[in-house]
C-alpha positions as CSV (number, residue, x, y, z in Angstrom):
1,M,-3.1,-7.7,-43.8
2,G,-5.2,-4.5,-44.0
3,A,-4.2,-4.0,-47.6
4,A,-5.1,-7.6,-48.4
5,F,-8.7,-7.3,-47.0
6,G,-9.0,-3.8,-48.6
7,S,-7.9,-5.3,-51.9
8,A,-10.4,-8.1,-51.6
9,A,-13.2,-5.5,-51.3
10,L,-11.9,-3.0,-53.8
11,D,-9.9,-3.4,-57.0
12,N,-6.2,-3.7,-56.0
13,V,-5.1,-0.9,-58.4
14,V,-7.5,1.5,-56.8
15,L,-6.5,0.5,-53.3
16,V,-2.8,1.0,-54.0
17,A,-3.4,4.4,-55.7
18,A,-5.4,5.5,-52.6
19,L,-2.7,4.3,-50.1
20,I,0.3,5.7,-51.8
21,P,-0.1,9.2,-50.3
22,V,-0.6,7.6,-46.9
23,V,2.7,5.7,-47.0
24,Q,4.5,8.7,-48.4
25,A,3.1,10.9,-45.6
26,L,4.3,8.4,-43.0
27,G,7.8,8.5,-44.6
28,A,7.7,12.3,-44.5
29,A,6.8,12.1,-40.8
30,G,10.0,10.2,-40.1
31,V,8.6,6.6,-40.1
32,N,10.7,4.0,-42.0
33,N,8.2,3.3,-44.8
34,F,10.4,1.0,-46.9
35,P,8.8,-2.2,-45.3
36,M,5.4,-0.6,-45.7
37,W,5.8,-0.4,-49.5
38,W,6.5,-4.1,-49.6
39,A,3.6,-4.9,-47.3
40,L,1.3,-2.8,-49.5
41,L,2.5,-4.5,-52.6
42,Q,2.1,-8.0,-51.2
43,G,-1.3,-7.3,-49.5
44,A,-2.7,-5.8,-52.7
45,C,-1.4,-8.6,-54.9
46,Y,-2.4,-11.6,-52.9
47,G,-5.5,-10.0,-51.3
48,G,-6.9,-9.3,-54.8
49,N,-7.2,-13.0,-55.3
50,I,-9.7,-13.4,-52.4
51,T,-12.7,-12.1,-54.2
52,M,-13.9,-11.8,-57.8
53,V,-13.7,-8.0,-57.8
54,G,-10.3,-7.8,-56.0
55,S,-8.4,-7.9,-59.3
56,T,-9.1,-6.9,-62.9
57,A,-7.6,-10.2,-64.0
58,N,-10.2,-12.1,-62.0
59,I,-13.0,-10.3,-63.8
60,V,-11.5,-11.0,-67.2
61,A,-10.9,-14.6,-66.3
62,L,-14.5,-15.0,-65.1
63,G,-15.8,-13.5,-68.3
64,M,-13.7,-15.8,-70.4
65,L,-14.8,-18.8,-68.4
66,E,-18.5,-18.0,-68.9
67,K,-18.1,-17.2,-72.5
68,R,-16.1,-20.4,-73.4
69,T,-17.8,-22.9,-71.1
70,G,-21.0,-21.4,-70.0
71,Y,-20.1,-22.1,-66.4
72,H,-21.3,-19.5,-63.9
73,M,-19.0,-19.1,-60.9
74,T,-20.8,-18.0,-57.8
75,F,-19.3,-15.8,-55.1
76,R,-19.5,-18.6,-52.6
77,K,-17.5,-21.0,-54.8
78,W,-14.9,-18.3,-55.5
79,I,-14.5,-17.2,-51.9
80,L,-13.8,-20.8,-50.7
81,V,-10.9,-21.1,-53.1
82,G,-9.9,-17.5,-53.0
83,L,-9.3,-17.4,-49.2
84,V,-6.8,-20.2,-49.5
85,G,-5.3,-18.9,-52.7
86,G,-5.0,-15.4,-51.3
87,L,-4.2,-15.8,-47.6
88,L,-1.7,-18.7,-47.7
89,P,0.8,-16.9,-50.0
90,L,0.2,-13.7,-48.2
91,F,1.1,-15.3,-44.9
92,V,4.3,-16.7,-46.4
93,A,5.2,-13.3,-47.9
94,Q,4.6,-11.5,-44.6
95,V,6.8,-14.0,-42.7
96,L,9.5,-13.5,-45.2
97,L,9.1,-9.7,-44.9
98,L,9.5,-10.0,-41.2
99,V,12.6,-12.1,-41.6
100,Q,14.1,-9.6,-44.0
101,L,13.2,-6.5,-41.9
102,P,16.6,-6.2,-40.2
103,L,18.2,-6.1,-43.7
104,M,16.1,-3.2,-45.0
105,P,17.3,0.4,-45.1
């Protein structure tokens, strides 16, 4: 969940690049980091949908929307939809990750 909210505040690519050394260091310290890679992937992917700046694709889509239709999307309108569109699939993915945890190396 931390990766999701971090990805909502920052671009998801930047967040993942910053957290890769952290997950690698935990693995080097003897912690099973295999599930952490999946949690980071899911958190960054789905969390990036929460805000406009969370993903580069969001910024491109907003630019296309304004250029083609002239419609200006506000942060408030985006966040109402983005919270549902980001947190609901993240919750499902995290539950599935927990179910598969015993099967991971």
